[in-house]
SENUPA-410064 format. One record per residue: z, x, y of N, C-alpha, C, O, CB in turn; residue in one letter. Coordinates in pm, whole numbers, plus 50000, padded with zeros to 5 digits. Glycine has a CB too. Example, Ala and Ser with C-alpha at 12.3 -4.5 7.8 and 13.67 -1.06 7.14 Angstrom:
507805131949431507805123049550507805132049670508465142449668509055113149553A/507085128549775507145136749894507875129050003508045134150114505725140849940S/
END
This chain:
569474071449772569724064049895568464064449981567934075250008570954069849971M/567984052850024566774052550108566994059850240568054058850302566354038150135P/565984067150280566054074850403564854071450491563814067150441566094090050373E/565004073450619563864072250709563234086150719563924095950747564284066750852I/561944086950696561274099950702560984103650847560894095050934559954099850620S/560854116350871560534121151006559164116051050558964113251168560564136551011I/558224114750956556894109650992556974095151039556324091451136555944110650872D/557754087050970557934073051011558634072551146558244064751233558734065150904V/559674080651164560394081051291559474084951406559524078951513561584090851282A/558644094951384557704099251490556684088451521556304086751637556984112251449H/556224081151421555274070151442555934059151527555304053751618554794064251306R/557184055851496557894045551572558044049851718557814041851809559284042851510I/558424062251740558574067251877557234067151950557184063252067559154081551876V/556164071251884554834071251948554434057151990553904055252099553774077051852A/554694047351904554374033351938555244028652054554774021352141554584024251816Q/556494032852056557384029052165556964035152297556984028452401558794033252133G/556594047852294556154054552417554884047952472554734046452593555904069652390R/553974044152382552754037452425553084024052491552514020652595551804035252304Q/553994016452430554394003552488555114005452621554913997652714555293995752390A/555944015752631556664018452756555684022152868555834017652981557684029752736A/554704030352836553694034052936552954021752985552734020253105552694044252877T/552564013052892551854000752929552733991653017552223984653104551403993152803A/554033991952993554963983453070555443990053198556133983753278556153979852984A/555094002753219555524009853338556994013853335557634015153440555264001453458G/557534015853215558944019553198559024033753145558294037353052559674009653101V/559884041953204560124055553155561364054853068562474053153118560304065953274K/561174056152938562244052952843562634064852758561954075052752561814041752754A/563774063152693564294072552595564364065352462564734053552456565714078152638V/564004072252355563984066652220564824075452129564644087652125562524065552166F/565754069352056566584076651961566504069451826566654057251819568064077652010A/566264077051720566244071251587567324078151504567384090451495564844072751520I/568174069751443569244074351356568944070451212568234060751187570594068651401L/569484077951117569374074050978570474063750946571234059951034569484086450884D/570544059350822571504048850785572954053250797573844044850797571244044350644R/573204066250807574544071550828574854074250974575874080451005574724084050749G/574004069851065574134071551210573944086051254574474090251357575504066651255A/573174093751176572834107551213571484107651282570564100351243572814116751088N/571344115851386570104116551462568964121851376569094132351311570294125351586L/567844114651376566624118951307565634124551408565084135351387565994107151229V/565404117251518564514121951624564924115551755565534104851760563034118851591T/564554122351863564934118151997563774121752090563204132652079566274124952044F/563424112652181562334115252273562664109152409562994097352419561004109452219S/562574117352513562804112752650561514114452729561014125652744563984120652716R/560984103352779559774103852860560054111052991561184110753040559224089552886M/559044117453048559194124353175559774114853280559344103353292557854129953223D/560754119753354561394112353462562234100453418562644092453502560354107653556D/562504098953288563434088453244564834092053293565164103853307563404086853086A/565644082053318567004084453365567774092653263567684090253142567724071153392W/568534102353309569364110453220570414102053149570744104753034570044121653298L/570944091953216571934083153154571374076053032572114072452941572444072853255A/570054074053030569434067052918569554074852787569444068952679567974064552948S/569774087852794569964095652671571124090052591570974086852473570204110552704N/572294088852654573484083752585573354068952553573824064352448574724086152670E/572724061452643572584047052621571724044152498572074035352418571964040352744L/570614051252481569744049152365570484052352235570364044952137568474057852376A/571234063152234572004066752115573054056152082573224052551966572684080452135L/573754051152184574794041252162574224027952112574844021252030575574038952291A/573044024252160572394011952113571964013451968572144004251888571184008452201K/571384024951933570994027351794572214027351703572174021751593570234040551782A/573294033551748574524034251668575074020251642575474017251529575584042851740R/575084011651742575563997951724574693990551623575213983351537575573990351858A/573373992351631572463985251541572593989851396572553981551305571043987051586S/572754002751375572874007551236574224003751177574324000751058572664022751230V/575264003851258576594000751207576793985951176577523982451084577644005251305M/576123977251254576263962951231575033956751163575033944851132576513956051361F/573993964851141572773960251073572123948351143571623939251079573083956650930R/572153948651276571503938051354571123943451491571643953751534572433925751369M/570213936651558569853941151693571083941551783571943932751777568773931851753P/571163951651867572323953151955572473941252050573593937852087572203965952036S/571373934952088571473923352177572163911552108572733903052176570083919152224E/572123910851975572793900251901574303901551907575033891951883572343900151758S/574783913551937576213916151943576793913552081578003914952101576493930451902L/575953909752175576363907852314576663893252342576073887252432575273912952409N/577573887452264577943873452284578833872152407579703880552429578653867752159A/578623861752486579473859952604580913856852564581163850552461578923848752693P/581843861452645583253858552621583533843952653582973838352747584173867752706L/584393837852572584783824152596586293823652614587033829452535584323814852479Q/586743816752717588163815852746588883809452628588483798952578588403807752875V/589953815952584590753810652474590273814452336590953811752237590803796052484G/589103820752326588563824552195588773839552176588643847352271587043820952183A/589103843752053589253858152029587913865252046586863859452022589813860751889P/587963877752087586733885452105586943899552054588043905152062586293885652253S/585873905252002585923919051956585943928252078585373924952182584723922451864A/586603939752065586643949352175585973962252129586293967452023588103951952221H/585073967252209584413979852181584423988152308584233982952417582953977652130F/584654001052293584444010052405582944011852415582294015552318585204023952387D/582404009152532580954009052543580314022752534579374024452456580564002852672H/580764032452607580144045652601581224056252596582054057252686579204047852721I/581194064052494581994076052479581454083152357580514078152294583544072952464H/581984094452322581484101452204581604092052084582704087852050582264114952179A/580494088852023580504079651909580574065151948580814056651862581654082851820G/580364061752078580494048052126579334038952087578324043452034580644048052273G/579524026352117578544015952088578164009252218578964008652312579084005651984L/576954004152225576523996752343575913983652295574933983652220575504004952429L/576483972752338576113959552288575223952152387575613941952443577363951352258L/574033957552406573023950852489571653954252433571533963252349573143955152640M/570643947452478569303948852423568773963052423568963970552519568373940252498G/568093966752314567463979752301567743986552169567083996352135567913988652411G/568703981452092568973986851960568383977951852568453965651862570483988451938G/567803983951751567143976251645567333983251511566973994951498565643974451677L/567893976351411567993982551279566603983951218565713975951247568923974451186P/566433993851133565153996351066565353994650916566294000150858564604010551099L/564463987150853564543984350710563263988850642562203988950703564783969250686F/563363992650514562163996050438561513983350385561983972250413562504005750321D/560433984850308559673973350257560523964350168560243952350158558463978050181E/561553969950103562423962250014563563955550090564363948350031562993971349906A/563633957650222564683951650302565973959650306567023954450346564973938150250G/565913972250265567083980950266567173988350399566173993650448567023991050148T/568353988550456568563995550583568274010450566568804016950475570003993450633L/567424015850654567124030250650567514037350779567474049650785565634032350622I/567884029750882568264035951008568214025951122568254013851101567374047651038G/568134031351243568074022751362567384030151475567354042451480569484018151405A/566834022251564566164027051685566964022551805567414011151811564704022051692L/567134031451902567734027752030566784031352142566204042152143569094034852049G/566624022152237565724024152351566494021352479567254011752486564454014952341V/566304029852580566914027552710565984032852818565314043052802568304034352720S/565944025652929565104029753042564784018253135564504020453252563824035852992G/564824006253084564543994453165565733985053162566863989153139563273987253115G/565463972353185566513962253172566813960553023566003964852940566083948553237T/567933954452986568193952052845567063944152777566743946552660569493944652828P/566483934752850565383926852794564133935452772563463934152669565043914952886E/563833944252868562693953352851562933963052736562033965652656562433961252982Q/564143968352727564463977752620564333971052483563813977052389565883983352638D/564813958552472564703951252345563223948952309562833950352193565453937652354A/562413945452408560973943352383560303956452340559453956452251560283937652508A/560673967652404560103980552366560513984352224559703989752149560543991452464L/561753981552188562203984652051561413976551949560993981951846563713981652035A/561193963851977560403955451884558963960451875558393960751767560423940651929R/558383964451988557013969551988556943982851911555993985251837556503971452134A/557933991151928557944004151860558044002451708557374009351632559104012851911A/558893993251666559113991251523557943984051456557803984051334560403983451500A/557113977851539555923971051486556263957951428555393950851379555233979351384G/
END
């Protein structure tokens, strides 16, 4: 089973922290493996404490659905069925920008990255910058 290595996870976090510094955002980065287990976690100095749980929930949503968390944030439409998710709780999911699935060179899911600290749009941009 393909795994994300700690070296790759640390490289992704380093790239994310560099992009966050350049953007003036104090962010939290969480990387999970394909089974939604924590591989590495990094909180920049003075990042919001709430961002710890938010980053994990965004990564969890991305690894479980194999897509960016912002893609799961479809607006509700009157009369149309909608999926229901508890947004934050133990094992919860967060369906807004900042979560990104991670794939190996063969296109196999190896994990996910979650970023929190700015707006959902900023978090999504930081996740893309971190993943390269």
